[in-house]
N, C-alpha and C positions, 0 to 999 in steps of 0.2 A: 762749199765744199769744192775743189776741184781738180779731175783728175783721180778723185778717189784720197785725196790727201785734204787738210787743212792747210791753208794759206799760212805762211810765214808773217807773222803781225810783230810791230813794234810795240812796246810796252804802251800801255793806254795814255800815261803823261807823254810820251814821246810824241802820239800821234795827234792829242790836242795840241800840244806845241807848236806842231809844223802843219796843223789846219788840216789835219787828215780825218776822213769819216768812214769808217769801216763801213761797206755793206757786203751782204751775202751775194753769191755768185748770180743766183736767177735775179735777184731786185737791180744788180749791177747791169746786167743784159736789158731789161725790160726798163731802166729810167735813162740809160745812155745814148746818147747822138752817135759817139763813134766808142766802138772798141775795135782796140787795136793789140793784135796777138803777137808776142815776142818769146813763146815759150820754144825750150829745145823737144826737137822729134824723140821720142821713147816710147813704150809700151803703155805709162802712162795718160801720155797728152796725145796718142794717135786717135783721132776723130772727137777732140777733144770738143769741138764746135758742132753740130750737127743740124739735122731738121727740129729737133725739139728748141734745141737753144737757139736758131734762126727764128723759130717761131715765137720766143718770147721777145725778141728784139720787135722795136717801132718799127712799122714801116718805112719810115724816113730815115732808119739808122743807117750807118756804114760800117761795114766790118773790113779791118783792113788788117791782111795776114802778111807780117813779113817774117813768119816762121817758115819751116818748111810745109809744103803743101797738104800732106795727109793728117796734118793737125786739122784741119777742114774737111767734112764729111758731106 
């Protein structure tokens, strides 16, 4: 769950055909080497990434915020 909402997903058959693997948000943060944020800034996404999320990430991971600054607290 991101920003209080479930992510929009493709049907499972489409995900498989495209080689996509769904991962929950916390797992994605914990396993990724790079996390890139491209969300619009609104009430749901403000402070989407904060101390808790950064703490879940590997010490060697990179956070790339190409979105608005206030999305990261």
